N, C-alpha and C positions, 0 to 999 in steps of 0.2 A: 489523553491529552488532545485537545482540539488545535488545529492549525489554521492559519489564515490562508494558506496556499498548499495545494496538493500537486504533485508532479509525477511524471513517469521518467524512468532512467532506462531507456531501451538499449542497454549495452550488451554487446556480444564480443567474444574474444577478438574478432576481426577488427574491432575498434581500437584495440591496443590497451596495454596496461596503464598508459599515461593518464587516462581519464579518471583513475581511481587512486586514492591515497594508498601508498604501499602497505600500511598497516591493516587496511580493509580489503585488500585484493583477494585474499584466500576466501573470506566469507562471501564476497560478491560472486566469485566464481561458483561457489557451492549453492548460493541462493537463487541464481538465475533470475536477475531482476526484470527481465523483459515482461511487461504487462502488469507488474506490481504497482500499486498506488502507494506512494511515499508521502508522508507529511514533510513539508519543507520547514526545517528547524532553525535555519539561519546560515551564517557563514563562519568558517574557521580559516582565516587567511584567504588563500585563493580558492579554497574548496567550499562547495555548498554542502551543508549537513542535512542528511535525509534520515527520517525516522520511519521504521516499520515495526510496530509493536515495541518491544524493549530493545530493539537493535538499531544502532546508529551507524551510518556509513558516510564517508566523506568522498565527494566526487567533484570533478571539474564541471562547471555549469554548461559547457558547450552542448552536451547531449540532452539536457533536461527539456522536457515538454510539459507545459502547464496543462492541467485538466480543468474543465470548467466547474470549479468548486462552488461558484455562486449558484449553480443550478441544483446542487445537492447539499444536503446536510449530512456530510460523510459520517459514517460510523467507523471508528478506528479499531485497529487490532487490539484485542484484549477488552474491548468495551462490552458491557452487558446490554443486550437488546431483548426485544420481545417479538416473536413471530405474530404478525397481524392476524393470520388465518385462525390460529387456535390459542392465541395468547400464551404460548409456551415460552419460557425464558431460554435464552441462548447467549453464547459468547462468540464474538467475532474472532476467527482464527486468521483469516487473510482477506485482503481487499485487492482485487484485480480489476483491470480495465477491460471492458468488452468493446472492442474497436468498432464492430459493426453497429451496435446500438449506441455507442458513444456515452456509456454510463458505467458506474461501478457495479461489480458483482461480488458477492460475499460468500465465503465459506464459514460455516458455523460449527460450534460444538453445542449439542443439545443433550441434556441428561448425561453429561460426561463423555458423550460419544461424538467423534468427528463425523459430520454428515457428508456424504458424497454429493448430495444435491447442492447446487449453487442458488443463491437468493439475490433478488433484485432489491434496490432501495425501497420500492413500494411494499415489499414483503415484510419490512422490519419497522419497528418503532422503538422509542426509548422507554 
């Protein structure tokens, strides 16, 4: 699913539980959201709805940070892609944000195996 907006939710325990919908708190604690790129899926009352693969979380918008999605044609978690270098098919497992380079970095599954190498936007195509 493509989103019009992508965001970071740099939450740590020190921020407090109040920033997260009570039903989503356990998952957010286990998922460690810092650095993950989420698709912004809309609103649910006072909460922003964020999507990461097939997982949805509801958070208060105060901590959200927009990522420059107009600079990138983001690949989403679960999306099938092709490695530019050798035209090998792959699936996106996670999208993280590289703060120094200010761009997304991807973890992939290739031939059914999770790759330890991380890939840049330029390494991938649809």
